[in-house]
C-alpha positions as CSV (number, residue, x, y, z in Angstrom):
1,M,-39.1,-49.5,-38.3
2,G,-35.5,-48.4,-37.7
3,S,-36.2,-44.8,-38.3
4,T,-39.2,-44.8,-35.9
5,V,-37.0,-46.3,-33.1
6,D,-34.3,-43.7,-33.8
7,F,-36.9,-40.9,-33.6
8,V,-38.3,-42.2,-30.3
9,R,-34.7,-42.4,-28.9
10,A,-34.0,-38.9,-30.0
11,L,-37.2,-37.7,-28.3
12,R,-36.2,-39.5,-25.1
13,T,-32.7,-37.9,-25.2
14,M,-34.2,-34.5,-25.7
15,A,-36.7,-35.0,-22.9
16,A,-33.9,-36.1,-20.6
17,A,-31.8,-33.1,-21.5
18,L,-34.7,-30.7,-20.9
19,F,-35.5,-32.4,-17.6
20,A,-31.8,-32.0,-16.5
21,A,-31.8,-28.4,-17.5
22,A,-35.0,-27.8,-15.5
23,I,-33.5,-29.5,-12.4
24,L,-30.4,-27.3,-12.8
25,L,-32.5,-24.2,-12.9
26,V,-34.5,-25.2,-9.9
27,S,-31.3,-26.1,-7.9
28,L,-29.8,-22.7,-8.9
29,A,-32.9,-20.9,-7.7
30,S,-33.2,-22.9,-4.5
31,G,-29.5,-22.5,-3.8
32,Q,-29.7,-18.7,-3.9
33,Q,-28.0,-17.4,-0.8
34,P,-29.4,-14.5,1.2
35,D,-27.6,-11.1,0.9
36,P,-24.9,-10.3,3.5
37,P,-26.1,-8.5,6.6
38,G,-25.4,-4.8,7.1
39,Q,-27.0,-3.2,4.1
40,A,-29.0,0.0,4.8
41,K,-32.2,-1.1,3.0
42,G,-34.9,1.6,3.0
43,T,-32.9,4.0,5.2
44,S,-30.0,6.3,4.7
45,P,-26.7,4.5,5.2
46,K,-24.4,5.5,8.1
47,F,-21.5,4.8,5.8
48,E,-22.2,6.1,2.3
49,A,-19.2,4.8,0.3
50,Y,-15.8,3.1,0.4
51,L,-12.3,3.5,-1.1
52,F,-10.0,0.5,-1.6
53,A,-6.4,1.7,-2.1
54,H,-4.4,-1.3,-3.3
55,M,-1.9,-2.7,-5.7
56,V,-2.6,-5.1,-8.6
57,K,-1.2,-8.5,-9.6
58,S,0.6,-7.1,-12.7
59,D,2.1,-4.0,-10.9
60,Y,3.2,-5.0,-7.4
61,G,3.7,-2.2,-4.9
62,R,2.1,0.7,-6.8
63,L,-1.1,2.6,-6.0
64,Y,-4.5,1.9,-7.5
65,Y,-8.1,2.9,-6.4
66,T,-11.3,0.9,-6.4
67,V,-14.5,2.2,-5.0
68,S,-17.9,0.9,-3.8
69,L,-21.2,2.3,-2.6
70,D,-22.3,-0.7,-0.6
71,G,-19.0,-2.3,0.5
72,L,-19.8,-5.4,-1.6
73,R,-19.6,-4.5,-5.3
74,W,-16.3,-2.7,-6.3
75,E,-15.2,-0.8,-9.4
76,M,-11.7,0.2,-10.3
77,L,-11.0,3.8,-11.1
78,N,-8.7,5.6,-13.5
79,G,-9.2,3.1,-16.3
80,G,-7.3,0.5,-14.3
81,K,-4.1,2.7,-14.2
82,R,-2.0,4.0,-11.3
83,V,-3.4,7.0,-9.4
84,F,-0.1,8.2,-7.9
85,E,3.2,7.6,-9.6
86,D,5.5,8.4,-6.6
87,Y,4.0,5.7,-4.3
88,R,5.8,2.5,-3.4
89,G,4.6,-0.1,-0.9
90,H,1.6,-1.9,0.4
91,P,-1.0,0.9,0.5
92,D,-2.4,1.7,3.9
93,I,-4.4,4.9,4.7
94,T,-5.6,6.4,8.0
95,E,-7.5,9.6,8.7
96,G,-5.4,11.6,11.1
97,Y,-6.1,13.9,14.0
98,D,-6.4,16.9,11.7
99,G,-9.0,15.3,9.3
100,R,-6.4,14.8,6.6
101,Y,-5.4,11.4,5.2
102,Y,-2.1,9.8,5.7
103,L,-0.7,7.1,3.4
104,V,2.2,4.9,4.5
105,G,4.6,2.8,2.3
106,N,8.2,1.8,1.8
107,R,10.3,1.3,-1.3
108,S,11.0,-2.4,-0.5
109,D,11.5,-4.7,2.5
110,S,15.2,-4.1,2.4
111,A,14.9,-0.3,2.3
112,P,15.7,1.3,5.7
113,D,13.0,3.9,5.7
114,I,9.2,4.1,6.0
115,N,7.6,6.8,4.0
116,F,4.5,9.0,4.6
117,W,2.3,11.1,2.4
118,V,-0.6,13.4,3.3
119,S,-3.7,14.5,1.4
120,D,-6.8,16.7,2.0
121,D,-8.9,15.0,-0.7
122,L,-7.3,11.5,-1.5
123,I,-6.4,12.8,-4.9
124,K,-3.3,15.0,-4.4
125,W,-0.7,13.4,-2.2
126,T,2.3,15.3,-0.8
127,R,5.4,13.7,0.9
128,Y,5.1,14.3,4.6
129,S,7.9,12.5,6.4
130,D,10.2,9.5,6.6
131,Y,11.1,7.2,9.5
132,S,14.0,4.8,9.7
133,P,13.5,2.4,12.7
134,D,16.6,0.7,14.1
135,V,15.2,-2.8,14.4
136,T,18.4,-4.0,15.9
137,K,17.5,-2.2,19.2
138,T,14.2,-4.0,19.6
139,P,14.0,-5.4,23.1
140,D,13.5,-9.2,23.5
141,Y,14.2,-9.8,19.8
142,P,17.8,-10.8,19.3
143,H,19.4,-10.9,15.8
144,P,16.6,-9.3,13.7
145,L,17.3,-8.9,10.0
146,K,17.3,-5.4,8.7
147,R,14.0,-5.7,6.9
148,I,10.8,-3.9,7.1
149,G,7.6,-5.5,5.7
150,A,4.2,-3.9,4.8
151,P,4.1,-1.0,7.3
152,K,0.5,-0.2,8.4
153,L,-0.8,3.0,10.1
154,F,-3.7,3.6,12.5
155,Y,-4.7,6.8,14.3
156,D,-6.1,6.0,17.7
157,K,-8.4,8.8,18.8
158,A,-8.6,7.6,22.4
159,S,-4.9,8.1,23.0
160,S,-4.3,10.8,20.3
161,Q,-1.4,8.9,18.7
162,Y,-0.6,6.9,15.6
163,L,0.3,3.3,15.8
164,L,2.7,2.2,13.1
165,T,3.3,-1.6,12.7
166,W,5.4,-3.7,10.4
167,H,7.0,-7.1,10.3
168,T,10.6,-8.0,10.6
169,P,12.2,-11.5,10.4
170,S,15.1,-13.0,12.3
171,L,16.1,-15.9,10.0
172,E,17.1,-16.0,6.3
173,G,15.4,-18.6,4.2
174,T,17.3,-21.6,2.9
175,T,16.9,-23.8,-0.1
176,E,15.9,-26.7,2.2
177,D,13.6,-24.5,4.3
178,P,12.5,-21.2,2.6
179,E,9.5,-21.0,4.9
180,R,11.6,-20.4,8.0
181,Y,12.1,-16.8,6.9
182,W,8.4,-16.3,7.0
183,A,7.9,-18.2,10.2
184,S,10.4,-16.0,11.9
185,Q,8.5,-12.8,11.2
186,R,7.4,-10.8,14.2
187,T,5.3,-7.7,14.3
188,L,7.1,-4.6,15.6
189,Y,5.7,-1.1,16.3
190,A,6.4,2.5,17.0
191,T,4.0,5.3,18.1
192,S,3.9,8.9,17.2
193,K,1.9,12.0,17.9
194,D,2.7,13.7,14.6
195,L,4.5,11.2,12.3
196,K,7.5,13.4,12.6
197,T,9.0,11.9,15.8
198,F,8.6,8.3,16.9
199,S,8.9,6.3,20.0
200,D,12.3,4.6,20.4
201,P,13.3,1.8,20.2
202,P,10.8,-0.3,18.2
203,R,9.0,-2.9,20.2
204,R,7.2,-6.2,19.7
205,L,3.5,-5.9,19.6
206,F,2.8,-9.5,20.7
207,P,4.4,-11.3,23.6
208,W,4.0,-14.8,22.2
209,E,6.2,-16.6,19.7
210,M,4.4,-17.0,16.4
211,G,5.1,-15.7,12.9
212,T,2.8,-12.8,12.2
213,I,2.4,-10.2,9.3
214,D,-0.2,-7.8,8.0
215,V,-1.5,-6.6,11.3
216,V,-4.5,-4.3,11.5
217,V,-5.5,-2.8,14.9
218,R,-8.9,-1.4,15.6
219,P,-10.9,-0.5,18.8
220,E,-14.3,-1.8,19.7
221,E,-16.1,-1.0,23.0
222,D,-13.5,-1.4,25.8
223,R,-10.9,-3.5,23.9
224,Y,-8.5,-3.3,20.9
225,Y,-8.5,-6.0,18.3
226,A,-5.5,-7.0,16.2
227,I,-6.4,-8.8,13.0
228,L,-3.3,-10.6,11.7
229,K,-2.0,-13.3,9.3
230,D,-0.7,-16.4,11.0
231,E,2.5,-16.7,9.0
232,R,3.6,-20.3,9.8
233,Y,3.1,-22.8,7.0
234,P,0.0,-25.0,7.4
235,S,0.5,-28.6,8.4
236,L,-1.3,-31.2,10.4
237,D,0.7,-29.9,13.4
238,W,-0.2,-26.3,12.7
239,V,-3.5,-26.2,10.9
240,T,-4.0,-22.5,11.3
241,G,-1.0,-21.6,9.1
242,K,-1.5,-18.8,6.5
243,T,-4.9,-17.9,7.8
244,V,-6.3,-14.6,9.2
245,R,-6.9,-14.7,12.9
246,V,-7.9,-12.2,15.6
247,C,-6.6,-11.4,19.1
248,S,-7.5,-8.6,21.6
249,A,-6.1,-6.5,24.4
250,P,-7.4,-4.1,27.0
251,S,-5.3,-1.2,25.6
252,L,-3.7,-0.2,22.2
253,L,-0.3,-1.6,23.0
254,G,-1.4,-4.8,24.8
255,P,-1.0,-7.2,26.3
256,Y,-2.6,-9.1,23.5
257,S,-4.2,-12.5,23.9
258,E,-3.2,-15.4,21.8
259,P,-5.0,-15.4,18.5
260,G,-8.4,-17.1,18.2
261,P,-9.5,-19.6,15.5
262,P,-9.1,-18.7,11.8
263,V,-11.7,-16.4,10.2
264,S,-10.4,-17.3,6.7
265,P,-9.3,-20.4,4.8
266,N,-5.6,-21.2,4.6
267,F,-3.4,-19.2,2.2
268,R,-5.1,-15.8,2.8
269,E,-3.4,-12.6,3.9
270,A,-3.6,-8.7,4.0
271,P,-6.8,-8.3,6.0
272,T,-8.6,-5.0,5.7
273,L,-11.7,-4.0,7.7
274,I,-14.7,-1.7,7.0
275,P,-18.0,-1.1,8.7
276,S,-21.2,-2.1,6.8
277,P,-23.4,0.7,5.4
278,D,-25.7,0.5,8.4
279,G,-22.7,0.5,10.8
280,K,-23.8,-2.7,12.5
281,I,-21.6,-5.3,10.8
282,H,-17.9,-5.7,10.2
283,Y,-16.8,-6.6,6.7
284,L,-13.4,-8.2,6.7
285,Y,-11.7,-8.7,3.4
286,Y,-8.6,-10.7,2.7
287,E,-6.6,-11.8,-0.3
288,Q,-6.2,-15.3,-1.7
289,Y,-2.7,-14.7,-2.9
290,A,-1.2,-14.0,-5.3
291,G,-4.0,-12.0,-6.8
292,T,-6.3,-15.0,-7.2
293,S,-9.4,-13.8,-5.4
294,Y,-10.7,-12.0,-2.4
295,G,-12.6,-13.5,0.5
296,L,-15.1,-11.8,2.8
297,S,-16.0,-12.7,6.4
298,V,-18.6,-10.9,8.4
299,A,-19.4,-10.5,12.1
300,S,-21.4,-8.2,14.3
301,S,-18.5,-7.9,16.8
302,L,-14.7,-8.1,16.3
303,K,-14.6,-10.9,18.8
304,G,-16.7,-13.0,16.5
305,P,-18.2,-15.3,15.6
306,W,-17.3,-14.8,11.9
307,Y,-18.6,-16.5,8.8
308,Q,-17.7,-16.3,5.1
309,I,-19.7,-14.8,2.3
310,S,-20.1,-16.5,-1.0
311,G,-18.1,-15.0,-3.9
312,Y,-16.0,-16.2,-6.9
313,S,-18.3,-19.2,-7.1
314,G,-18.7,-19.4,-10.9
315,V,-22.4,-18.8,-10.5
316,P,-23.2,-15.1,-10.7
317,A,-26.4,-15.4,-8.7
318,W,-24.4,-16.8,-5.8
319,N,-21.7,-14.1,-5.7
320,K,-22.6,-11.7,-3.0
321,Y,-19.6,-9.4,-3.5
322,E,-17.6,-8.6,-6.6
323,M,-14.0,-7.4,-7.0
324,P,-12.2,-6.4,-10.2
325,A,-9.8,-9.1,-11.5
326,G,-6.2,-8.9,-10.3
327,V,-6.6,-6.6,-7.3
328,R,-4.1,-7.2,-4.6
329,H,-3.7,-6.1,-1.0
330,G,-4.1,-2.7,0.4
331,S,-6.6,-0.9,2.7
332,M,-10.2,0.0,2.7
333,I,-11.7,3.1,4.3
334,P,-15.2,4.6,4.5
335,I,-15.7,7.8,2.5
336,S,-18.7,10.1,2.0
337,R,-20.8,10.1,-1.1
338,N,-19.4,13.5,-2.0
339,Q,-15.9,12.1,-1.8
340,Y,-17.0,9.1,-3.9
341,D,-18.4,11.4,-6.5
342,T,-15.3,13.6,-6.5
343,L,-13.0,10.6,-6.9
344,A,-15.2,9.2,-9.7
345,A,-15.1,12.6,-11.5
346,A,-11.3,12.9,-11.1
347,Y,-10.5,9.4,-12.2
348,G,-13.4,7.8,-14.0
349,S,-14.0,4.1,-13.9
350,Q,-12.1,1.2,-15.2
351,K,-14.6,1.1,-18.1
352,T,-13.5,4.6,-19.2
353,P,-11.7,4.3,-22.7
């Protein structure tokens, strides 16, 4: 009798387990999210491929390449090794007035100079110029520290000039309040026609008092949009701290509106923006530091509204974009399929032995 009861109980346990597994499979299938907008399905893409120039968690401040054909699924090149030994900084690339590519960096935040390289093919980089801004001369910014953080470069076709931005603090951190250093960061800028001579003195890009770093400026229609990191620490009194936000202006140099609501969760930084393959959607990536993951928000206009795409969920079917492990911040740019193939031939993938 006992063996019969045990057998029945075992059958019931097995049936319950099978039922739970079936429910899980149904829930996974029903929870399948739609693909992000902007893919060129059934038509030739307006933007054929993308390059992500970045650093990695284990090798801060050095240059690595990751590529994508759809702006969503990314593969690291060169077997996961550096692609240019001379580079130092937070990689940022812009296509210049002459069709060549310009890469900006700096040796460290305490180094006095910002460095530029130029390339015809994104493979061979040549030192182009250096610039040492005197941040102490910045108007309306008393007592800045002599520090230059994460310079970024944008060529504005409408005004035929480069906009160079970086962040500079005015307060040292203390043991009691290390975050005051970051809250004191302000975004400074200089302009240039040729990256040989620069406007002087450096100036503040934003008129309002808020800690900002990692500023990316892009035009859309009749306005310019600055995508930035709100660098104050989050609290109940400042819930937008350490998020990515967006503000806009009627011209490249402002005046910029106060930032809108967050387009990312807290503790995100280093935004980088690309157009979707069909050219109709903005893909805005940002890092969950330090090297933990990447987030992706999308919008049809830089003014928003924005929403976040599912990734790093632990359920492969729910991940609508994929990044190599350990990638850290840099910049993404569209490239042609021919450039993609050339880079892949020159460097090979991370999977290459």
